[in-house]
N, C-alpha and C positions, 0 to 999 in steps of 0.2 A: 587308329587309336590303339593298335595292338601293344604298343610300347608302354601304355598305361598299366599293362599288367606287370611290368618289371617291378621286383620288390624294392621297397625304399630303404636305402642304407642309411646309417647314421650321418655319413657325410652329405647325403642328399637332404636330410632334415635339417642340418646345420646350415646348408646353403639356402633352403627355404626360409629359415629364420633371418639369415642375413639380408636376403632380397626384401622381405616384408618390413623388417626393421629399418633398413636403410632408406626404403621409399617413405616410410612414415616420418622418420627423423628429418628428412629432406623437406617434406611437406610442412612439418611443424616449424622448421627453422624459417622457411620463407614466409609463412603466415604470421609467425610471432613477431618478425622483423618488418612485416608490412611491405615486403619487396614484391615487385612486379614479376610477371612471367613465371608463375608458380609451376607451370607444366615443365620447365627446365629442371627445377629442383626436385620434382617428384619422379620424372621419367628417367633422368640420367642415372641416379642409383640403380634403377631397375635394369637398364640397359648394361651397365658395368658389372654388376653383381650377377646378372643373369647370363651374360656372355662369358664372363671370366669366373669359373668355379673357384679358383684359388687366386687371390690378389697377389700381384707381383710387381716388381719395379718396371718391367717392360711394359705392362698395361697401364700403370700410372703415367709413365713418360708419353705414350701414345695418346692418352686422354688429355693430358695437359697441352701437348704440342698441338693437338686438333683444335682445342679452344682458343689457343693463342693465334693460330693460322686463320681460323674463321673471324676472330675479332679484327685482325689486321686487314684481311681481305674485304670483309663487310665495311670496315671504317674507311678504307682507302678507295676501293673500286665502287662499293655500293654507294658511298657518299658522292663520288664523282660522276658516276654514270647510272645510278639507280633510277633516275627519272627519264633515262633514254633507252627504251627496250631494244632498239636496233643495235646499239652499242653493247648493251649488257648481255645480250644473248650469246654472242661468240665467247665473251669472257666467262660467262657462267658455264658454257661447255668445257672450256679448258680447265677450269677449276674442278668440275666434276670428273673430268677425265683422268687427271693424275690421282685423284681420290680412289676411283674405281680401279685404277692400275695398281694402287697399293693394296686394295681389297683382294685382287686376283693373285697378287704375289703371295699372300697368305700371312707372312710374318708381321705385316703392318695392316692387318684387317681391321683391327679396332680403331686405329687412326683414321682409316678411310670411311668405315661405317658411321662413326660418330660424326665425322666431318660432313658427310653427305647429308645426314639429317639436319644438323645444326645449320650448315650453310644455306641449304634450300629455304628453310623457315626464316632465317635471319635476313637473307636476301629479299625475300618476299615482304616481310614486315618493314624493312628499311626503305622500300621504295614508297611507302606512304608519307606524305609531308608532315603529318602530325606525330610521327614516331620519333621519340628521343633516342637517337642512335647510340649515344654514350650509354644510356640506361640499358638498352638492348644488349650491347656488347659486354657491358659489365656484369649484367645478370647472368648471361651465359658462362662468363669466365668464373663467377662466384659459384655457380651451380656446379660446374665441373670440379673446381677445387674442393668444395665441400663434399662432393660425391667421392672423390678419391680418399679424402680424409675419413669419411664414414666408412668406406669399404675396408681401409687398413684397420680402423678401430674395431669393426665387427669381425674381421679376420683374426684379430688378436683375442677378442672376448669369446667368439665362437668358432674356434679353429677346428679343422677336419680331424677326425679321430684316427685316420689312417692314410697313408700316401695314395694319391691318385695315379693312375696310369697316364703317362705323357702322351698326348696325341701325336701321331706320326704324320707330318704333312706330306701329301702326294704331289710329286713334281708334275708341272704342267708344261706342255708344249707352248712355244712363243705364239702360234697362230691362235691357240685357244685363249691365251691371255689377252691378245689384241681383241678378240671377238668379245670377251667379257667386259673389258674396259670401254670399248665403243658402244656396246649395247647399253650398259648402264648409264654412261655419260649422255647418250642421245635421249633416252627415256627420261632421265632426271631433268635435262634441259627442257624437253617438251612439257614435262609436268609444271616446271617453273613458269613457262610461258603461258600455259593454260590458267593457272591461278592468278597470274598477272592481268591477263586479257580480261577475264571475267570477274576480276576484283573479288575473289574468294578469300576474304580476310578471316572468316569465322569458320574455316574448314581445316583446321590444323590436322585433325586426326585423318582426314581424307588425303591431305598432302603427305603426311608421314606414311601412310599406307602405299602411295604410289612408289615410294622409295624402299620401303621394307620388302615389298614384292620382289625387288631386284636383288636382294641380299644373297639369295642362292646363286646368282651370277650366270644363270642360264635358263633357257625356255622351260625345259621340263621341271626344273626346281621351282621356278616362278609360278608354273600352273599348280603344283603340289602345295605351295605355300599360300596361294590365293585362297584355295578351299579352306585351309586351316585358319587363315586370317579372318575369313568371313565368320567361321564358327566362333572364333576368338572374340571377334567384335560383339557378336550376339551375346556371348557369356558375360563380357565386360559390361555391356550396356544393361543387360538385365540385372546384374549386381548393383549397378549405379542407380537404376530406377528403384530397386527395392530399398537401397539406402536412403534415397530422397523420400520414399513413403514413410519409412521408419522414423527418420530424423524430423521430417515435416518442417516446422518453424525453427527447429534447433540446428539447422544445417550451418549456422554461423558459430556454433559452439565448438571450439577446437577439442575440448576434453571429450566431447561426444563423437566428433567426426574422426579423429585419430584412430581410436580402437576399431571403428567400422573399416576404415581404409587398411589397417593392418591385417584384419580378418580377411578382406578381400584379396589383398596381395599374398597373404599366406596360402589361400586356397588355389590361386592361380600359379603360384610358385610351385606348389605341389604338382599341378598338372604339367608345368614346364619341365621340372626334372624328371618326372615319370616318362615324358616323351623323349628323354635323352639329352635335354639342354639345347636342342636346336631351335629354329624359327618355327615353331608350331602354333597350335591353338592356345596353349597356355601362354606363350610369350605374347601372342596377339592380345589375349585377355588382359595381361599385365599392363601393356602400353595403353590400351584402351582405358583401363581403370585409372591409370596415372594421368592421362589427358583430361578425364571427366572430373577427377577430384582436383587436379592442379589448376585447371583453367575454369571450370564452371561451378564447382560446388562451393559457392561463396554466398554471403547474404545478398538477397535481392535477385539472384539468378535462379531461372527455372530449369533445373536439371532435366525434367521431363521432356521439354521441347528440345533441349540440347541433345539428349540421348537419342531420341527419335531422328533428329537431323543427322547425327553421326552415323546412324545405320544406313540411311538412304544415300548419303554423300559417300560413305565407304563403299557401298555396293556399286555405285557408278564408277568410282575410282578404280576398283578392282577390274571391272569389265573393260574400261578404257585402256588401263595400263596393260593388260594381258593381250588385248588386240594389237597395240603398238609394239608390244614385246615380240610377238609372234611374227609380225611383218618385218621387224628389224632383224630378227633371228634368221629368217629366210633370206634376206638380202645379204647379210653378212656371210652366210654360208655359200653364197654364189661365187665367192673369191677365195682362192687357195690361202692367201695370207691372213685371212680373218675367219677361216673355217673353224667351227667349235670342235669338231672331231673328223677323223678320217674313216 
């Protein structure tokens, strides 16, 4: 956590405000319009504004293309083969493979990352007979469009005060890119299978964790992220429990819930930018908070039980994912064409 001692610049403060305000506005839009899948509307702005410090056309196109591709793939392939796990498994592997290949390439990281998360969750929910497939696809598309529009609006209202240094992409060898794509696609497919086989419909945060752990694209990075994700989950759940206790019976009042969500998102955005904007404890706290508020903090839901369940399920997900990731890493390193490094 030594990066937390990095001084907060004006640009960092503006980014914190954009993340917190974007997530809160997305949450309010979903709840006011009484739309389903509130987690999409709350978490997507967090992902976009957290991963892209300065909104740009390339990021917008990647997000929109990702949502459209997910909608087409889930609608066509999920609708046809969703109830046949034997046929759906190799299809899911191929869909994950080209997304992780985009992430490994670097220039299309956002397209791949957003697609991996949305595709896994949507394919899982689409397999249940009582799921309205059109509503699922449309909700994800609306959440992405609204997140892009909110990101541009907040970039105009809260612009950076000084130019940021452009990141310099590091070239990768072909064998490393193959390693990263195959590692990510294999673990993501295993995650999809496990959640299907054990009928884990109420474990979206654990499902997201199994994928977020893969974002560093290699074993050492996954190990480091897992520790930070565990810390972030505890922080996010602790804030969610505190919010439930403070709000008590008023958890259905948007005028009271929204400021609490904004405050939590602001605190965790601060941790996120202090860590340097990577996938650390702050980012884990943000996504956990978004899932808790977007999916569970509604009238009639017990957030206390949900929060405790999130902690236990995420702990199991982290251990299982790391074990599979290590074994797959060792296997791929046995072959010259898929070795991570020389």
